[in-house]
C-alpha positions in Angstrom: 0.1 0.0 0.1 1.6 3.3 -1.1 1.6 6.2 1.8 -0.2 9.5 -0.1 2.4 11.5 1.8 5.3 10.7 0.0 6.5 13.5 -2.5 7.3 11.3 -5.2 3.1 11.1 -5.8 3.3 14.8 -6.3 5.8 14.8 -9.0 4.5 14.3 -12.7 6.5 14.7 -15.3 9.5 15.4 -13.5 8.0 18.4 -12.1 6.1 19.1 -8.6 2.5 19.3 -8.8 1.8 22.4 -6.9 -1.7 22.8 -7.2 -2.7 19.1 -5.8 -0.3 19.5 -2.9 -2.1 22.8 -2.0 -5.5 21.4 -2.9 -4.5 18.2 -0.3 -2.9 20.4 2.6 -3.7 23.9 2.5 -6.4 23.4 5.0 -4.5 21.5 7.1 -1.4 23.6 7.1 -3.8 26.6 7.7 -5.1 25.2 11.1 -1.5 24.3 12.0 0.0 28.0 11.4 -3.7 29.7 12.9 -3.0 27.4 16.2 0.6 28.0 16.6 0.5 31.9 15.9 -2.8 33.0 18.0 -3.0 36.8 18.2 0.0 37.8 17.4 -0.3 37.3 13.4 -3.1 38.9 11.0 -5.2 36.4 8.8 -3.2 38.3 5.6 0.3 37.0 7.4 -1.1 33.6 7.9 -2.1 34.1 4.1 1.8 34.8 3.4 3.4 32.3 5.4 1.1 29.6 3.7 2.2 30.8 0.4 6.0 31.2 1.5 5.5 27.4 2.9 4.3 26.2 -0.8 6.8 28.5 -2.5 9.5 26.8 -0.2 8.6 23.2 -1.1 8.3 24.3 -5.1 11.5 25.8 -4.7 13.6 22.7 -3.3 11.6 19.6 -4.2 14.5 18.2 -6.7 17.0 18.7 -3.4 14.9 16.0 -1.3 14.5 12.4 -1.5 11.5 11.6 -3.3 10.5 9.5 -0.1 10.1 12.1 2.1 7.2 12.9 4.1 5.4 15.7 2.2 3.2 16.5 5.2 6.1 16.6 7.5 7.9 18.7 5.7 5.6 21.0 5.1 4.5 21.2 8.8 8.3 21.6 9.6 8.5 24.5 7.2 5.0 26.5 8.2 6.2 26.3 11.9 10.0 27.8 10.8 8.1 30.7 8.8 5.6 31.1 11.6 8.1 31.5 14.0 10.4 33.8 11.9 7.3 35.9 11.1 6.4 36.0 14.6 10.1 37.5 15.7 9.6 40.4 12.8 6.3 41.2 14.7 6.8 40.8 18.3 7.0 44.4 19.9 10.4 45.0 21.8 9.4 47.5 24.6 11.9 49.3 26.8 12.0 48.9 30.7 10.5 52.6 30.4 8.2 51.9 28.3 7.0 48.6 29.9 6.7 50.4 33.5 4.3 53.1 31.6 2.2 50.4 30.5 2.0 48.1 33.5 0.1 51.2 35.4 -2.8 51.0 32.7 -3.1 46.9 34.3 -2.0 46.5 37.6 -3.0 47.9 41.1 -0.6 50.0 42.9 0.6 46.7 44.9 1.1 44.9 41.8 3.0 47.8 40.4 5.3 48.2 43.2 6.3 44.5 43.1 6.7 45.0 39.3 8.8 47.9 39.9 11.0 45.8 42.3 11.3 43.2 40.1 12.4 45.3 37.3 15.1 47.3 39.7 16.2 43.5 40.7 16.8 42.6 36.7 18.4 46.3 36.2 20.7 45.2 38.9 21.6 41.4 37.5 22.2 43.3 34.2 24.5 45.6 35.1 26.6 43.1 36.8 26.9 41.0 33.7 29.8 41.2 31.9 30.5 43.5 28.7 29.8 40.4 26.5 27.4 38.8 28.4 25.6 42.2 28.5 25.7 42.8 24.9 24.7 39.5 23.8 21.4 40.0 26.2 20.6 43.4 24.7 21.5 42.0 20.9 19.0 39.3 21.8 16.4 40.6 24.1 16.2 44.5 22.7 17.8 44.4 19.2 15.8 41.3 18.3 19.2 40.1 16.6 19.4 35.8 15.9 21.7 33.8 17.5 24.0 33.7 14.7 23.8 37.3 14.1 25.2 37.7 17.6 27.6 35.1 17.2 29.0 36.9 14.3 29.4 39.9 15.5 31.1 39.0 18.6 33.2 36.6 16.9 31.8 33.8 18.9 30.0 30.2 17.9 26.3 30.3 17.9 26.7 27.3 20.8 28.3 29.6 23.1 26.1 32.4 22.7 23.1 29.9 23.2 24.9 29.0 26.3 25.6 32.5 27.5 22.0 33.3 27.0 20.9 30.1 28.8 23.1 31.2 31.7 21.9 34.8 31.8 18.0 33.7 31.8 19.0 31.3 34.9 20.6 33.6 36.7 17.8 36.3 36.4 15.2 33.6 37.0 17.1 32.2 40.4 17.5 35.8 41.5 13.8 36.9 41.0 13.0 33.3 42.6 15.2 33.6 45.4 14.2 37.6 45.9 11.2 36.4 47.4 9.3 37.3 44.0 7.8 33.6 43.4 8.8 33.5 39.8 8.6 29.9 38.6 9.8 28.8 35.2 
């Protein structure tokens, strides 16, 4: 019995039948992207993600093994494109902007506690080495990718990831130990 999700089933006369792929997988991939992106991405963005997904398979199908599971490939591609789109649309607020925004959403007690947390995070960030501080700012405030940061600082990507992990753990542990009840 043939598996209908194999790439070879969508190749005819040495060309990929993109329309057949779209007919078979569009709704499924749409739901995957919609469920993954929640509120942060508009319907127009989802349509763009779907177009990019099917374009990617059309562009790369000759490089793939003919027995590639097309459904898994499309889902993986759609998820990667969605993550990249989400990174582009996420607002990076400065700490001052964040402080202004929490006034509207919290009580005075919540505001005070939040301000103490922010001050604690500022203190932790100021105690970082220059390299760690640069990595933190580039990743969280400038929205740079790990590879970009690694290239900028002449480090390996895995080294940058490890440093980011240590910084996050340092912040989490300090907030937890400071009595703020912050949990992972």
